[in-house]
C-alpha positions in Angstrom: 96.6 127.2 103.8 98.4 125.6 106.7 102.1 124.8 106.0 103.4 122.5 108.7 107.0 122.4 109.7 108.4 119.0 110.4 110.1 119.0 113.9 111.2 115.6 114.8 108.1 113.5 115.3 105.8 116.5 115.4 104.3 118.9 112.9 104.5 122.6 114.0 101.3 124.1 112.7 101.5 127.8 113.8 103.2 130.0 116.4 101.4 130.8 119.6 103.9 133.0 121.4 107.6 134.0 121.3 109.7 135.4 124.1 113.4 136.2 124.5 114.4 132.6 125.2 111.8 130.3 123.7 108.9 130.1 121.3 105.7 128.1 121.5 103.8 126.5 118.6 100.6 124.6 118.1 101.7 121.2 117.0 100.3 117.8 115.9 101.5 114.4 116.8 100.7 111.2 114.9 100.6 107.6 116.0 99.5 104.2 114.8 96.1 103.4 113.4 95.2 106.9 112.7 96.0 108.3 116.1 96.7 112.0 116.3 96.5 114.8 118.9 97.0 118.5 119.1 99.5 119.8 121.6 101.9 122.7 122.2 105.7 122.6 121.6 107.9 125.0 123.5 111.4 125.1 122.0 114.5 127.0 122.8 115.4 129.7 120.4 118.6 129.1 118.3 120.2 132.2 119.7 120.2 130.9 123.3 120.6 127.2 122.6 124.3 127.5 123.4 123.6 129.2 126.8 124.2 126.3 129.2 122.6 128.1 132.1 119.3 128.6 130.2 119.3 125.1 128.8 119.8 123.7 132.3 116.9 125.8 133.5 114.7 124.7 130.6 115.5 121.0 131.3 114.8 121.6 135.0 111.3 123.0 134.1 110.5 119.9 132.1 111.7 117.5 134.7 109.7 119.2 137.4 106.4 119.9 135.6 106.2 116.4 133.9 105.6 115.1 137.5 102.7 117.5 138.1 99.5 115.8 137.0 96.5 118.0 138.0 93.5 119.4 136.2 94.5 123.0 137.2 98.1 122.7 135.9 99.1 122.5 132.3 100.3 119.0 131.6 103.7 118.3 130.3 104.2 115.2 128.1 107.9 115.0 127.4 111.2 116.7 127.2 113.0 116.1 123.9 115.8 117.3 121.6 115.6 117.6 117.9 118.8 118.5 116.1 120.3 121.1 118.4 117.1 122.3 119.9 115.6 121.2 123.2 111.8 121.3 123.4 108.9 120.5 125.8 105.8 118.9 124.5 102.8 119.9 126.6 99.0 120.3 126.7 97.5 122.8 124.3 95.0 125.1 125.9 92.7 127.1 123.6 91.7 130.2 125.7 92.9 133.4 127.2 95.2 134.3 130.0 93.8 136.1 133.0 95.6 139.3 132.2 93.7 139.5 128.9 90.4 138.9 130.6 91.0 141.5 133.3 92.0 144.1 130.6 88.9 143.3 128.7 86.7 144.0 131.8 88.5 147.3 132.3 87.9 148.2 128.6 84.2 147.4 129.0 84.1 149.5 132.2 82.9 146.5 134.2 84.0 144.7 137.3 84.4 140.9 137.3 81.5 139.4 139.2 82.6 138.2 142.6 81.5 134.5 142.0 83.6 134.5 138.8 86.6 135.8 140.7 86.1 133.3 143.5 85.9 130.4 141.0 89.1 131.4 139.1 90.9 132.0 142.4 89.8 128.6 143.7 91.2 126.9 140.5 94.5 128.6 140.9 94.6 127.6 144.6 93.8 124.0 143.9 96.5 123.7 141.2 99.2 125.4 143.3 98.2 123.6 146.5 98.8 120.3 144.7 102.2 121.5 143.5 103.1 122.8 147.0 102.4 119.5 148.6 103.9 117.3 145.9 106.3 114.6 147.1 108.7 112.2 145.4 108.4 108.4 145.4 110.1 108.3 148.8 107.7 110.7 150.3 110.1 113.6 150.4 108.5 117.0 149.6 109.7 118.8 146.4 109.1 122.1 148.3 107.9 123.7 145.1 107.4 127.4 145.0 106.2 128.8 141.6 107.6 132.3 142.2 105.9 133.7 139.1 102.2 133.5 140.0 100.6 136.2 137.9 97.6 136.8 135.6 99.9 136.1 132.6 100.6 132.6 133.9 96.9 131.7 134.5 95.2 130.4 131.4 91.4 130.1 131.1 90.3 127.5 128.7 87.3 128.3 126.5 85.5 125.4 128.2 86.0 127.1 131.6 89.1 125.2 132.9 91.6 127.2 135.0 95.2 126.3 134.4 98.4 127.4 136.1 101.3 127.5 133.6 105.0 128.2 133.4 107.0 126.7 136.3 110.2 127.8 134.5 111.6 129.7 137.5 110.0 127.6 140.2 112.0 126.9 143.3 112.3 123.1 144.1 114.5 120.8 146.0 115.6 118.7 142.9 116.5 121.5 140.5 120.0 121.8 139.1 119.8 125.6 138.9 119.8 127.7 142.1 119.0 131.3 142.3 121.9 133.5 143.2 121.6 135.7 146.3 120.2 139.2 145.4 118.6 138.0 142.1 114.8 138.6 141.8 112.9 136.1 139.6 109.3 136.8 138.7 107.1 139.7 137.9 107.7 142.5 140.4 104.0 143.5 140.8 103.1 140.0 142.1 106.1 139.3 144.4 105.8 138.9 148.1 107.5 141.2 150.6 109.9 138.4 151.7 110.8 137.6 148.0 111.7 141.2 147.4 113.7 141.5 150.6 115.8 138.5 149.7 114.6 136.4 152.6 114.0 132.7 152.4 110.7 131.9 150.8 108.3 129.0 150.8 104.9 128.2 149.3 103.3 131.0 151.2 105.0 133.5 148.9 102.7 132.1 146.1 99.7 132.7 148.4 100.5 136.4 148.6 100.5 136.5 144.8 97.1 134.8 144.7 95.9 137.5 147.1 97.1 140.2 144.8 95.2 138.7 141.8 92.0 138.2 143.8 92.2 141.9 144.9 92.6 143.0 141.3 89.9 140.7 140.0 87.2 142.1 142.4 88.3 145.7 142.3 89.5 146.2 138.7 92.5 148.0 140.1 96.2 147.1 140.1 97.2 146.8 143.8 100.9 147.6 144.2 101.9 148.9 140.7 103.9 152.1 140.8 105.2 154.6 138.3 108.4 152.5 138.1 109.8 149.2 139.3 111.4 150.7 142.4 108.1 152.3 143.5 106.3 149.0 142.9 108.9 147.1 145.0 108.6 149.7 147.8 104.8 149.4 147.8 105.0 145.6 148.2 107.5 145.8 151.0 105.1 148.1 152.9 102.2 145.7 152.0 99.6 148.4 152.6 96.3 147.3 151.1 93.7 150.0 150.2 90.1 149.2 151.2 88.7 147.1 148.3 85.2 148.3 149.1 86.3 151.7 147.8 86.3 150.3 144.3 83.5 147.6 144.7 80.7 148.2 147.2 79.5 144.6 146.7 82.6 143.3 148.6 81.4 142.0 151.9 83.3 142.2 155.2 83.9 138.5 155.0 85.5 138.7 151.5 87.6 141.7 152.6 88.9 139.7 155.5 89.8 136.8 153.2 91.7 139.2 150.9 93.6 140.9 153.7 94.6 137.5 155.2 96.0 136.4 151.9 97.9 139.7 151.7 99.3 139.7 155.2 102.9 141.0 155.2 104.2 138.3 157.5 103.9 134.7 156.1 102.8 133.3 159.5 99.8 135.6 159.4 98.7 134.5 155.9 96.8 131.4 154.8 99.3 128.6 155.4 98.0 126.6 152.5 96.3 127.6 149.2 93.6 125.0 149.9 92.6 126.9 153.1 92.1 130.1 151.0 90.1 128.1 148.4 87.9 126.6 151.2 87.1 130.1 152.6 86.0 131.2 149.1 83.4 128.5 148.6 80.4 130.6 149.9 81.2 133.3 147.4 80.7 130.9 144.5 76.9 131.0 145.1 74.9 133.6 143.1 71.1 133.6 142.8 70.9 130.1 144.3 73.4 128.8 141.7 77.0 127.7 142.2 79.3 129.5 139.7 81.4 126.8 138.0 83.2 125.8 134.9 80.0 125.9 132.7 79.3 129.5 133.8 82.9 130.6 133.2 82.8 129.0 129.7 79.6 131.0 129.0 81.4 134.2 129.9 84.3 133.5 127.6 82.0 132.6 124.7 80.2 135.9 125.2 83.5 137.9 125.3 85.4 136.0 122.7 82.8 134.8 120.2 84.9 135.9 117.2 88.1 134.4 118.5 86.4 131.1 119.3 85.0 130.9 115.8 88.5 131.4 114.3 89.9 128.8 116.7 87.2 126.3 115.7 87.9 126.9 112.0 91.6 126.3 112.6 90.9 123.1 114.4 89.1 121.8 111.3 92.1 122.7 109.2 94.4 121.0 111.7 92.3 117.9 111.6 93.0 117.7 107.8 96.8 117.7 108.3 98.0 114.1 107.6 101.1 112.3 108.6 104.1 112.6 106.2 103.9 109.3 104.4 100.1 109.5 103.9 100.5 113.1 102.6 103.2 112.0 100.1 101.3 109.1 98.8 98.2 111.2 98.3 100.3 113.8 96.5 101.7 111.3 94.1 98.4 109.7 93.4 96.5 112.9 92.8 99.3 115.1 91.2 97.3 118.1 92.1 99.4 121.3 91.9 97.0 123.2 94.1 97.4 120.9 97.1 100.1 121.3 99.6 101.7 118.3 101.3 104.8 117.1 103.1 107.4 114.4 102.3 110.5 113.4 104.2 113.8 115.2 103.9 115.5 112.2 102.4 112.9 111.8 99.6 112.9 115.5 98.9 116.7 115.8 98.7 116.8 112.7 96.5 114.3 114.1 94.1 116.1 117.5 93.9 119.3 115.7 93.0 117.6 113.8 90.3 116.0 116.9 88.8 119.2 118.9 89.0 121.1 116.2 87.1 118.5 116.2 84.4 118.5 120.0 84.1 122.3 120.2 83.7 122.3 117.4 81.1 124.4 115.1 83.3 123.7 111.4 83.7 120.8 111.0 86.1 121.1 108.7 89.1 118.4 106.4 87.6 117.7 105.2 84.1 117.6 108.0 81.6 114.3 108.9 80.1 114.6 110.5 76.6 111.2 112.1 76.5 110.4 114.0 79.7 106.9 115.0 78.4 106.0 111.5 77.7 107.5 109.8 80.7 107.8 112.1 83.7 110.5 111.3 86.3 109.2 109.0 89.0 108.2 110.3 92.4 110.9 110.4 95.1 110.3 107.0 96.8 109.9 105.0 93.6 112.8 106.7 91.8 115.5 105.4 94.2 114.1 102.1 95.4 113.9 101.0 99.0 116.8 103.1 100.2 115.0 106.3 99.3 118.4 108.0 98.5 120.4 108.3 95.2 124.0 107.0 95.1 126.4 109.6 96.3 128.5 111.3 93.6 132.2 111.4 94.4 133.4 114.9 95.1 130.0 116.4 94.7 128.3 118.1 97.6 124.8 116.9 98.3 122.2 119.6 97.8 120.3 121.1 100.7 116.6 120.6 100.8 116.2 124.3 101.6 118.4 125.7 98.8 116.8 124.6 95.5 116.9 127.1 92.7 113.9 128.6 90.9 114.7 126.2 88.0 114.4 123.2 90.2 111.2 124.6 91.8 109.8 125.0 88.3 110.8 121.4 87.6 108.7 120.2 90.5 105.7 122.1 89.3 106.2 120.9 85.7 106.3 117.3 87.0 102.8 117.7 88.3 104.0 118.0 92.0 103.1 120.9 94.2 105.6 123.1 96.0 107.0 121.1 98.9 108.1 122.3 102.3 110.1 120.4 104.9 111.8 121.6 108.1 110.5 125.2 107.6 108.0 127.2 105.7 108.8 127.2 102.0 109.4 130.7 100.6 
């Protein structure tokens, strides 16, 4: 049974991921005339909501990514704030990240086919090339550098779409936050030599990271990873690339040359734009007179993750049944089905609890007294208190919290023919 959490104008359906600073939920949004859509909500954790530096970085991420509209970049819809929590509403992508897919190939003792690796790399290149070239309304370049291009930040949709995510530490002209000298941001194993050395970086640093991922996709081996972080950093600064043919004899001389050019130690010797790398990979998309594309990648994911996809589809059906608050409340009242879970507003719920508590304690209720509870059950929340939806405030009496009702009050709700309600968080 899905128990949504009301979060502003959204329903949080279930968690997707949680880090040290933020958490991500599947969510549902409702509009007029039955409109609804599934999306993802990334919100700042309460523990860090008072950290001004992180909040500024979070806002910067939203301001930057909301301007990036590309099929290979996760779309951001809005930046918002509910109560004391900032959040980003963005596209929900059912699928797996590239790290998960690479690990599965390793577990199966298989190498990713070269056309598949070329297609995924091309998608990454197209998304990042768009970001690298993005300009403002006056034609001035944003000078975006992602700085955290890695398998964990590449999502592969079950339908075969390749998406670059998480511009949270991206370098850009219009950001409020600036990286301090000597501070490394990103995953060490996918940094460029100039990034580690503390030199100025530009979009070509991201191209080096793409080269690392391409190498790892076609060889099944981690490129620069060492026994510890310091060894990893030293390996990257040296930028010595083992012969990829050692691990995959199907790699041609032409593909090896592409990999080495992407991984050149000096930025001037690399591909100057991600689109140039994508263009050189086009011949490697062809296999058995067929061009490897989104349909073929989707087929691979459906083979690898058939069980996960079945679970996802079942959840999508459940999510489709989740209704907006007023519709859920009206249906609850009409059916009075104690086995059905639904949602009402905080004002209605608090008002109902106040009414029930007054009856339980024998005090005068905030509406006309009903001498026989069994014969005339108390009215539902909206009807009980008229258009205002709230009971008159009692002088000197603290209004009850919607999250702190006692077991007695909970029993009252069930006795009234109403199911357990939940608002703002999962009900215990």
